[in-house]
TORTISE-638979 format. One record per residue (C-alpha): x negated, y, z negated; residue in one letter; residue number from 0. Coordinates in steps of 0.2 Angstrom, whole numbers, plus 5000, padded with zeros to 4 digits. Layout:
<recs>
<rec X="X" Y="Y" Z="Z" aa="a" i="NUM"/>
...
</recs>
This chain:
<recs>
<rec X="5465" Y="4836" Z="5736" aa="m" i="0"/>
<rec X="5475" Y="4822" Z="5729" aa="k" i="1"/>
<rec X="5485" Y="4814" Z="5743" aa="s" i="2"/>
<rec X="5499" Y="4801" Z="5744" aa="n" i="3"/>
<rec X="5499" Y="4786" Z="5756" aa="r" i="4"/>
<rec X="5511" Y="4795" Z="5768" aa="s" i="5"/>
<rec X="5500" Y="4810" Z="5769" aa="q" i="6"/>
<rec X="5485" Y="4798" Z="5772" aa="i" i="7"/>
<rec X="5494" Y="4788" Z="5786" aa="d" i="8"/>
<rec X="5499" Y="4804" Z="5794" aa="t" i="9"/>
<rec X="5481" Y="4810" Z="5794" aa="a" i="10"/>
<rec X="5474" Y="4794" Z="5801" aa="i" i="11"/>
<rec X="5487" Y="4795" Z="5815" aa="a" i="12"/>
<rec X="5481" Y="4813" Z="5818" aa="a" i="13"/>
<rec X="5463" Y="4808" Z="5819" aa="i" i="14"/>
<rec X="5468" Y="4795" Z="5832" aa="g" i="15"/>
<rec X="5475" Y="4810" Z="5842" aa="r" i="16"/>
<rec X="5459" Y="4819" Z="5841" aa="g" i="17"/>
<rec X="5462" Y="4830" Z="5826" aa="q" i="18"/>
<rec X="5450" Y="4833" Z="5812" aa="n" i="19"/>
<rec X="5451" Y="4828" Z="5794" aa="a" i="20"/>
<rec X="5440" Y="4823" Z="5779" aa="v" i="21"/>
<rec X="5447" Y="4808" Z="5769" aa="i" i="22"/>
<rec X="5440" Y="4799" Z="5754" aa="l" i="23"/>
<rec X="5448" Y="4782" Z="5751" aa="l" i="24"/>
<rec X="5443" Y="4775" Z="5734" aa="y" i="25"/>
<rec X="5450" Y="4765" Z="5720" aa="g" i="26"/>
<rec X="5449" Y="4747" Z="5713" aa="p" i="27"/>
<rec X="5458" Y="4739" Z="5729" aa="d" i="28"/>
<rec X="5443" Y="4742" Z="5741" aa="m" i="29"/>
<rec X="5451" Y="4730" Z="5753" aa="a" i="30"/>
<rec X="5466" Y="4741" Z="5755" aa="q" i="31"/>
<rec X="5455" Y="4756" Z="5757" aa="s" i="32"/>
<rec X="5446" Y="4747" Z="5771" aa="r" i="33"/>
<rec X="5462" Y="4742" Z="5779" aa="a" i="34"/>
<rec X="5468" Y="4760" Z="5780" aa="i" i="35"/>
<rec X="5452" Y="4765" Z="5788" aa="a" i="36"/>
<rec X="5453" Y="4751" Z="5800" aa="d" i="37"/>
<rec X="5469" Y="4758" Z="5807" aa="k" i="38"/>
<rec X="5457" Y="4769" Z="5817" aa="l" i="39"/>
<rec X="5451" Y="4754" Z="5827" aa="n" i="40"/>
<rec X="5468" Y="4755" Z="5836" aa="r" i="41"/>
<rec X="5461" Y="4770" Z="5845" aa="f" i="42"/>
<rec X="5446" Y="4762" Z="5855" aa="p" i="43"/>
<rec X="5444" Y="4778" Z="5865" aa="e" i="44"/>
<rec X="5438" Y="4787" Z="5849" aa="i" i="45"/>
<rec X="5419" Y="4784" Z="5846" aa="e" i="46"/>
<rec X="5415" Y="4778" Z="5829" aa="k" i="47"/>
<rec X="5399" Y="4782" Z="5820" aa="i" i="48"/>
<rec X="5395" Y="4772" Z="5804" aa="e" i="49"/>
<rec X="5384" Y="4778" Z="5790" aa="l" i="50"/>
<rec X="5379" Y="4770" Z="5774" aa="s" i="51"/>
<rec X="5379" Y="4778" Z="5757" aa="g" i="52"/>
<rec X="5361" Y="4774" Z="5755" aa="a" i="53"/>
<rec X="5357" Y="4783" Z="5771" aa="a" i="54"/>
<rec X="5366" Y="4799" Z="5765" aa="l" i="55"/>
<rec X="5358" Y="4798" Z="5748" aa="k" i="56"/>
<rec X="5341" Y="4799" Z="5756" aa="n" i="57"/>
<rec X="5346" Y="4812" Z="5769" aa="d" i="58"/>
<rec X="5362" Y="4821" Z="5764" aa="p" i="59"/>
<rec X="5362" Y="4833" Z="5779" aa="a" i="60"/>
<rec X="5365" Y="4818" Z="5791" aa="i" i="61"/>
<rec X="5384" Y="4819" Z="5787" aa="l" i="62"/>
<rec X="5385" Y="4837" Z="5791" aa="t" i="63"/>
<rec X="5375" Y="4835" Z="5807" aa="d" i="64"/>
<rec X="5386" Y="4821" Z="5813" aa="e" i="65"/>
<rec X="5402" Y="4830" Z="5809" aa="a" i="66"/>
<rec X="5396" Y="4845" Z="5819" aa="a" i="67"/>
<rec X="5390" Y="4836" Z="5834" aa="s" i="68"/>
<rec X="5399" Y="4834" Z="5850" aa="i" i="69"/>
<rec X="5401" Y="4817" Z="5859" aa="s" i="70"/>
<rec X="5394" Y="4815" Z="5876" aa="l" i="71"/>
<rec X="5403" Y="4799" Z="5880" aa="f" i="72"/>
<rec X="5421" Y="4801" Z="5873" aa="s" i="73"/>
<rec X="5434" Y="4814" Z="5870" aa="a" i="74"/>
<rec X="5433" Y="4812" Z="5851" aa="a" i="75"/>
<rec X="5423" Y="4804" Z="5838" aa="r" i="76"/>
<rec X="5424" Y="4801" Z="5819" aa="y" i="77"/>
<rec X="5412" Y="4796" Z="5806" aa="i" i="78"/>
<rec X="5415" Y="4781" Z="5794" aa="r" i="79"/>
<rec X="5405" Y="4780" Z="5778" aa="v" i="80"/>
<rec X="5404" Y="4766" Z="5766" aa="e" i="81"/>
<rec X="5397" Y="4771" Z="5749" aa="a" i="82"/>
<rec X="5396" Y="4765" Z="5731" aa="s" i="83"/>
<rec X="5401" Y="4782" Z="5724" aa="g" i="84"/>
<rec X="5391" Y="4797" Z="5718" aa="d" i="85"/>
<rec X="5377" Y="4793" Z="5729" aa="e" i="86"/>
<rec X="5385" Y="4803" Z="5743" aa="i" i="87"/>
<rec X="5389" Y="4818" Z="5732" aa="l" i="88"/>
<rec X="5376" Y="4829" Z="5740" aa="s" i="89"/>
<rec X="5382" Y="4824" Z="5757" aa="a" i="90"/>
<rec X="5400" Y="4828" Z="5754" aa="l" i="91"/>
<rec X="5395" Y="4845" Z="5745" aa="t" i="92"/>
<rec X="5386" Y="4850" Z="5761" aa="l" i="93"/>
<rec X="5400" Y="4845" Z="5772" aa="l" i="94"/>
<rec X="5413" Y="4855" Z="5762" aa="i" i="95"/>
<rec X="5402" Y="4871" Z="5764" aa="d" i="96"/>
<rec X="5403" Y="4870" Z="5783" aa="v" i="97"/>
<rec X="5417" Y="4882" Z="5789" aa="p" i="98"/>
<rec X="5423" Y="4869" Z="5803" aa="a" i="99"/>
<rec X="5419" Y="4852" Z="5809" aa="i" i="100"/>
<rec X="5420" Y="4844" Z="5826" aa="n" i="101"/>
<rec X="5422" Y="4826" Z="5820" aa="n" i="102"/>
<rec X="5433" Y="4818" Z="5806" aa="s" i="103"/>
<rec X="5425" Y="4809" Z="5791" aa="v" i="104"/>
<rec X="5433" Y="4794" Z="5783" aa="v" i="105"/>
<rec X="5424" Y="4789" Z="5767" aa="i" i="106"/>
<rec X="5427" Y="4772" Z="5759" aa="v" i="107"/>
<rec X="5421" Y="4768" Z="5742" aa="t" i="108"/>
<rec X="5425" Y="4758" Z="5727" aa="g" i="109"/>
<rec X="5433" Y="4763" Z="5710" aa="n" i="110"/>
<rec X="5428" Y="4780" Z="5704" aa="l" i="111"/>
<rec X="5430" Y="4785" Z="5685" aa="k" i="112"/>
<rec X="5438" Y="4801" Z="5680" aa="r" i="113"/>
<rec X="5421" Y="4809" Z="5676" aa="e" i="114"/>
<rec X="5414" Y="4804" Z="5693" aa="s" i="115"/>
<rec X="5407" Y="4820" Z="5701" aa="k" i="116"/>
<rec X="5411" Y="4814" Z="5718" aa="l" i="117"/>
<rec X="5430" Y="4812" Z="5713" aa="l" i="118"/>
<rec X="5430" Y="4829" Z="5705" aa="k" i="119"/>
<rec X="5423" Y="4837" Z="5720" aa="l" i="120"/>
<rec X="5436" Y="4829" Z="5732" aa="a" i="121"/>
<rec X="5451" Y="4832" Z="5721" aa="l" i="122"/>
<rec X="5446" Y="4851" Z="5719" aa="a" i="123"/>
<rec X="5444" Y="4855" Z="5737" aa="d" i="124"/>
<rec X="5458" Y="4857" Z="5750" aa="k" i="125"/>
<rec X="5447" Y="4851" Z="5764" aa="k" i="126"/>
<rec X="5446" Y="4833" Z="5757" aa="v" i="127"/>
<rec X="5461" Y="4822" Z="5756" aa="m" i="128"/>
<rec X="5458" Y="4809" Z="5742" aa="a" i="129"/>
<rec X="5468" Y="4793" Z="5740" aa="y" i="130"/>
<rec X="5467" Y="4780" Z="5727" aa="a" i="131"/>
<rec X="5470" Y="4762" Z="5732" aa="s" i="132"/>
<rec X="5476" Y="4751" Z="5718" aa="y" i="133"/>
<rec X="5478" Y="4732" Z="5716" aa="l" i="134"/>
<rec X="5496" Y="4727" Z="5718" aa="p" i="135"/>
<rec X="5504" Y="4720" Z="5702" aa="e" i="136"/>
<rec X="5521" Y="4712" Z="5697" aa="g" i="137"/>
<rec X="5535" Y="4714" Z="5709" aa="e" i="138"/>
<rec X="5524" Y="4726" Z="5720" aa="n" i="139"/>
<rec X="5512" Y="4712" Z="5723" aa="a" i="140"/>
<rec X="5526" Y="4699" Z="5727" aa="n" i="141"/>
<rec X="5533" Y="4712" Z="5740" aa="r" i="142"/>
<rec X="5516" Y="4714" Z="5748" aa="l" i="143"/>
<rec X="5514" Y="4696" Z="5751" aa="v" i="144"/>
<rec X="5532" Y="4695" Z="5758" aa="v" i="145"/>
<rec X="5529" Y="4710" Z="5769" aa="t" i="146"/>
<rec X="5512" Y="4703" Z="5775" aa="l" i="147"/>
<rec X="5521" Y="4687" Z="5779" aa="g" i="148"/>
<rec X="5535" Y="4695" Z="5789" aa="e" i="149"/>
<rec X="5522" Y="4704" Z="5800" aa="e" i="150"/>
<rec X="5516" Y="4686" Z="5805" aa="k" i="151"/>
<rec X="5533" Y="4678" Z="5806" aa="g" i="152"/>
<rec X="5532" Y="4669" Z="5789" aa="l" i="153"/>
<rec X="5546" Y="4669" Z="5777" aa="r" i="154"/>
<rec X="5538" Y="4667" Z="5759" aa="i" i="155"/>
<rec X="5548" Y="4663" Z="5744" aa="r" i="156"/>
<rec X="5543" Y="4672" Z="5727" aa="p" i="157"/>
<rec X="5536" Y="4656" Z="5720" aa="d" i="158"/>
<rec X="5525" Y="4653" Z="5735" aa="v" i="159"/>
<rec X="5520" Y="4672" Z="5735" aa="a" i="160"/>
<rec X="5515" Y="4670" Z="5717" aa="q" i="161"/>
<rec X="5504" Y="4655" Z="5721" aa="r" i="162"/>
<rec X="5495" Y="4665" Z="5735" aa="l" i="163"/>
<rec X="5492" Y="4679" Z="5723" aa="l" i="164"/>
<rec X="5484" Y="4668" Z="5710" aa="v" i="165"/>
<rec X="5472" Y="4661" Z="5723" aa="y" i="166"/>
<rec X="5468" Y="4678" Z="5730" aa="a" i="167"/>
<rec X="5467" Y="4687" Z="5713" aa="e" i="168"/>
<rec X="5477" Y="4700" Z="5721" aa="n" i="169"/>
<rec X="5464" Y="4703" Z="5734" aa="n" i="170"/>
<rec X="5472" Y="4710" Z="5750" aa="r" i="171"/>
<rec X="5459" Y="4705" Z="5762" aa="a" i="172"/>
<rec X="5460" Y="4687" Z="5756" aa="l" i="173"/>
<rec X="5479" Y="4687" Z="5756" aa="l" i="174"/>
<rec X="5479" Y="4694" Z="5774" aa="v" i="175"/>
<rec X="5466" Y="4680" Z="5779" aa="s" i="176"/>
<rec X="5476" Y="4666" Z="5771" aa="e" i="177"/>
<rec X="5492" Y="4672" Z="5778" aa="i" i="178"/>
<rec X="5485" Y="4673" Z="5796" aa="e" i="179"/>
<rec X="5478" Y="4655" Z="5794" aa="k" i="180"/>
<rec X="5496" Y="4649" Z="5789" aa="y" i="181"/>
<rec X="5504" Y="4658" Z="5804" aa="a" i="182"/>
<rec X="5491" Y="4651" Z="5816" aa="l" i="183"/>
<rec X="5494" Y="4633" Z="5809" aa="y" i="184"/>
<rec X="5513" Y="4635" Z="5810" aa="l" i="185"/>
<rec X="5513" Y="4645" Z="5826" aa="d" i="186"/>
<rec X="5525" Y="4658" Z="5818" aa="s" i="187"/>
<rec X="5528" Y="4675" Z="5825" aa="s" i="188"/>
<rec X="5541" Y="4689" Z="5823" aa="k" i="189"/>
<rec X="5551" Y="4680" Z="5837" aa="d" i="190"/>
<rec X="5549" Y="4663" Z="5829" aa="n" i="191"/>
<rec X="5551" Y="4665" Z="5810" aa="i" i="192"/>
<rec X="5546" Y="4650" Z="5800" aa="l" i="193"/>
<rec X="5545" Y="4647" Z="5781" aa="e" i="194"/>
<rec X="5529" Y="4645" Z="5772" aa="l" i="195"/>
<rec X="5531" Y="4630" Z="5760" aa="t" i="196"/>
<rec X="5520" Y="4623" Z="5746" aa="h" i="197"/>
<rec X="5518" Y="4608" Z="5756" aa="e" i="198"/>
<rec X="5509" Y="4618" Z="5770" aa="v" i="199"/>
<rec X="5498" Y="4627" Z="5757" aa="i" i="200"/>
<rec X="5493" Y="4610" Z="5749" aa="s" i="201"/>
<rec X="5489" Y="4603" Z="5766" aa="l" i="202"/>
<rec X="5477" Y="4617" Z="5773" aa="i" i="203"/>
<rec X="5476" Y="4630" Z="5758" aa="g" i="204"/>
<rec X="5460" Y="4636" Z="5751" aa="a" i="205"/>
<rec X="5466" Y="4632" Z="5734" aa="d" i="206"/>
<rec X="5463" Y="4614" Z="5737" aa="n" i="207"/>
<rec X="5448" Y="4606" Z="5728" aa="n" i="208"/>
<rec X="5449" Y="4621" Z="5716" aa="e" i="209"/>
<rec X="5437" Y="4614" Z="5703" aa="g" i="210"/>
<rec X="5424" Y="4609" Z="5716" aa="n" i="211"/>
<rec X="5425" Y="4626" Z="5725" aa="l" i="212"/>
<rec X="5422" Y="4635" Z="5708" aa="a" i="213"/>
<rec X="5407" Y="4624" Z="5705" aa="r" i="214"/>
<rec X="5401" Y="4627" Z="5722" aa="f" i="215"/>
<rec X="5403" Y="4646" Z="5720" aa="t" i="216"/>
<rec X="5393" Y="4647" Z="5704" aa="g" i="217"/>
<rec X="5379" Y="4637" Z="5711" aa="i" i="218"/>
<rec X="5378" Y="4648" Z="5727" aa="f" i="219"/>
<rec X="5376" Y="4664" Z="5717" aa="f" i="220"/>
<rec X="5364" Y="4656" Z="5705" aa="s" i="221"/>
<rec X="5352" Y="4654" Z="5720" aa="k" i="222"/>
<rec X="5348" Y="4636" Z="5716" aa="n" i="223"/>
<rec X="5345" Y="4629" Z="5733" aa="t" i="224"/>
<rec X="5343" Y="4611" Z="5728" aa="s" i="225"/>
<rec X="5359" Y="4610" Z="5718" aa="l" i="226"/>
<rec X="5367" Y="4620" Z="5733" aa="l" i="227"/>
<rec X="5362" Y="4607" Z="5745" aa="e" i="228"/>
<rec X="5369" Y="4593" Z="5735" aa="q" i="229"/>
<rec X="5386" Y="4602" Z="5732" aa="e" i="230"/>
<rec X="5388" Y="4606" Z="5750" aa="l" i="231"/>
<rec X="5385" Y="4588" Z="5755" aa="a" i="232"/>
<rec X="5398" Y="4583" Z="5742" aa="a" i="233"/>
<rec X="5411" Y="4595" Z="5748" aa="l" i="234"/>
<rec X="5408" Y="4589" Z="5766" aa="a" i="235"/>
<rec X="5411" Y="4572" Z="5760" aa="d" i="236"/>
<rec X="5429" Y="4576" Z="5754" aa="v" i="237"/>
<rec X="5433" Y="4586" Z="5770" aa="g" i="238"/>
<rec X="5432" Y="4604" Z="5764" aa="v" i="239"/>
<rec X="5433" Y="4615" Z="5779" aa="e" i="240"/>
<rec X="5419" Y="4628" Z="5783" aa="p" i="241"/>
<rec X="5432" Y="4643" Z="5782" aa="i" i="242"/>
<rec X="5437" Y="4638" Z="5765" aa="v" i="243"/>
<rec X="5418" Y="4640" Z="5759" aa="l" i="244"/>
<rec X="5416" Y="4656" Z="5767" aa="i" i="245"/>
<rec X="5432" Y="4663" Z="5759" aa="r" i="246"/>
<rec X="5428" Y="4658" Z="5742" aa="v" i="247"/>
<rec X="5410" Y="4665" Z="5743" aa="l" i="248"/>
<rec X="5417" Y="4681" Z="5751" aa="l" i="249"/>
<rec X="5430" Y="4683" Z="5737" aa="r" i="250"/>
<rec X="5416" Y="4682" Z="5724" aa="r" i="251"/>
<rec X="5404" Y="4693" Z="5734" aa="a" i="252"/>
<rec X="5417" Y="4707" Z="5735" aa="l" i="253"/>
<rec X="5420" Y="4706" Z="5716" aa="l" i="254"/>
<rec X="5401" Y="4707" Z="5712" aa="l" i="255"/>
<rec X="5399" Y="4721" Z="5724" aa="a" i="256"/>
<rec X="5413" Y="4731" Z="5716" aa="d" i="257"/>
<rec X="5406" Y="4727" Z="5698" aa="l" i="258"/>
<rec X="5388" Y="4732" Z="5704" aa="s" i="259"/>
<rec X="5395" Y="4749" Z="5709" aa="g" i="260"/>
<rec X="5400" Y="4751" Z="5691" aa="m" i="261"/>
<rec X="5383" Y="4746" Z="5685" aa="l" i="262"/>
<rec X="5375" Y="4759" Z="5695" aa="s" i="263"/>
<rec X="5385" Y="4772" Z="5684" aa="k" i="264"/>
<rec X="5375" Y="4767" Z="5669" aa="g" i="265"/>
<rec X="5387" Y="4754" Z="5661" aa="l" i="266"/>
<rec X="5380" Y="4738" Z="5654" aa="s" i="267"/>
<rec X="5385" Y="4721" Z="5662" aa="i" i="268"/>
<rec X="5395" Y="4717" Z="5646" aa="q" i="269"/>
<rec X="5405" Y="4733" Z="5648" aa="k" i="270"/>
<rec X="5408" Y="4730" Z="5666" aa="v" i="271"/>
<rec X="5414" Y="4713" Z="5664" aa="i" i="272"/>
<rec X="5426" Y="4718" Z="5650" aa="e" i="273"/>
<rec X="5433" Y="4732" Z="5661" aa="s" i="274"/>
<rec X="5437" Y="4720" Z="5675" aa="a" i="275"/>
<rec X="5450" Y="4712" Z="5664" aa="g" i="276"/>
<rec X="5460" Y="4698" Z="5673" aa="r" i="277"/>
<rec X="5450" Y="4700" Z="5689" aa="k" i="278"/>
<rec X="5437" Y="4688" Z="5680" aa="i" i="279"/>
<rec X="5443" Y="4671" Z="5674" aa="f" i="280"/>
<rec X="5436" Y="4669" Z="5656" aa="w" i="281"/>
<rec X="5427" Y="4653" Z="5661" aa="k" i="282"/>
<rec X="5417" Y="4662" Z="5674" aa="e" i="283"/>
<rec X="5411" Y="4677" Z="5664" aa="k" i="284"/>
<rec X="5394" Y="4670" Z="5660" aa="g" i="285"/>
<rec X="5390" Y="4665" Z="5678" aa="e" i="286"/>
<rec X="5396" Y="4682" Z="5684" aa="i" i="287"/>
<rec X="5385" Y="4691" Z="5672" aa="a" i="288"/>
<rec X="5370" Y="4681" Z="5678" aa="k" i="289"/>
<rec X="5374" Y="4685" Z="5696" aa="a" i="290"/>
<rec X="5376" Y="4703" Z="5692" aa="l" i="291"/>
<rec X="5358" Y="4702" Z="5684" aa="y" i="292"/>
<rec X="5350" Y="4693" Z="5699" aa="s" i="293"/>
<rec X="5360" Y="4701" Z="5714" aa="w" i="294"/>
<rec X="5356" Y="4718" Z="5721" aa="r" i="295"/>
<rec X="5370" Y="4728" Z="5729" aa="v" i="296"/>
<rec X="5361" Y="4729" Z="5746" aa="h" i="297"/>
<rec X="5359" Y="4710" Z="5746" aa="h" i="298"/>
<rec X="5378" Y="4708" Z="5742" aa="l" i="299"/>
<rec X="5382" Y="4720" Z="5756" aa="n" i="300"/>
<rec X="5371" Y="4710" Z="5768" aa="q" i="301"/>
<rec X="5380" Y="4694" Z="5762" aa="l" i="302"/>
<rec X="5397" Y="4701" Z="5764" aa="i" i="303"/>
<rec X="5393" Y="4707" Z="5782" aa="t" i="304"/>
<rec X="5387" Y="4690" Z="5786" aa="y" i="305"/>
<rec X="5402" Y="4680" Z="5779" aa="l" i="306"/>
<rec X="5414" Y="4692" Z="5787" aa="v" i="307"/>
<rec X="5405" Y="4689" Z="5804" aa="s" i="308"/>
<rec X="5406" Y="4670" Z="5801" aa="l" i="309"/>
<rec X="5424" Y="4671" Z="5797" aa="e" i="310"/>
<rec X="5428" Y="4681" Z="5812" aa="c" i="311"/>
<rec X="5419" Y="4669" Z="5823" aa="q" i="312"/>
<rec X="5429" Y="4654" Z="5817" aa="i" i="313"/>
<rec X="5446" Y="4664" Z="5818" aa="k" i="314"/>
<rec X="5441" Y="4668" Z="5836" aa="q" i="315"/>
<rec X="5440" Y="4649" Z="5840" aa="g" i="316"/>
<rec X="5421" Y="4646" Z="5840" aa="k" i="317"/>
<rec X="5417" Y="4629" Z="5835" aa="m" i="318"/>
<rec X="5407" Y="4631" Z="5819" aa="i" i="319"/>
<rec X="5404" Y="4614" Z="5809" aa="g" i="320"/>
<rec X="5400" Y="4610" Z="5792" aa="m" i="321"/>
<rec X="5382" Y="4606" Z="5796" aa="f" i="322"/>
<rec X="5379" Y="4623" Z="5803" aa="y" i="323"/>
<rec X="5387" Y="4632" Z="5788" aa="i" i="324"/>
<rec X="5376" Y="4621" Z="5776" aa="e" i="325"/>
<rec X="5360" Y="4627" Z="5786" aa="q" i="326"/>
<rec X="5366" Y="4645" Z="5786" aa="q" i="327"/>
<rec X="5370" Y="4646" Z="5768" aa="l" i="328"/>
<rec X="5354" Y="4638" Z="5762" aa="l" i="329"/>
<rec X="5344" Y="4650" Z="5774" aa="l" i="330"/>
<rec X="5354" Y="4665" Z="5767" aa="l" i="331"/>
<rec X="5349" Y="4660" Z="5749" aa="i" i="332"/>
<rec X="5331" Y="4659" Z="5754" aa="s" i="333"/>
<rec X="5331" Y="4676" Z="5762" aa="r" i="334"/>
<rec X="5340" Y="4685" Z="5749" aa="l" i="335"/>
<rec X="5331" Y="4677" Z="5734" aa="s" i="336"/>
</recs>
């Protein structure tokens, strides 16, 4: 059943109160879908069970079993699934056939085409609430940046908002991450409203050393360890912070994971890149095509998980230096090659 954002927010709040629902969050803005699902983290008393699309593809009945189970350790629980699309079709079909469930199910996936069997199933059944997350554009994108800033005590002018959007390529997760960094630097809050200026962004922003970072990103995803070692040393010499490297790699990894999901539906690499439109800078199309050829989805997911973990450690105040990041990135490439 097609649902709007208000209905989804109401359903998420209801799950937090122990009620049951089945929600499918899909669309090109996977970061927004994840952010919606993450709202359930506000209810620590509810047990969360995480399942992967790959696990449900191998054993579709797991989802139904977990949805029917009763928690021994908490008053309520819910199941969160991260999948790449139709791989969970059989699992959702079995779930829909069950008369009632004891636990909610929240599914997060990427963009689904109109002909997707999973999407058709979800839209046709009243038991499933389906919501599409789209990348913000134009004035909506600017308003999003302003709103995210207000939540952190930052006043952001339209020209500054546009600069952030260009850097983040409208990626909500990166926008949130950048805005949090500026808020911490300025020590802003809702009780201490401060303006975010171009000067602050130029001082600590991740769009510094743009050319160097673009080259570094291309080298990393080419899996050339010797060139990567040289590039990391060069970036360290010019004072690039570890958090900046993590974020540019995370941005590219999220893009590749999204595009890889489209490849799994039978599209050619060329078609996938063409369909991405402005999400891919024209100068980077060649290296992204090569990365799609050499990186498997499960390796990208492992990389994303690790990069997010590193970012969280830094944001929590752990002292992670450039030398440590260099060693970890080189080790990652060796393991995932």
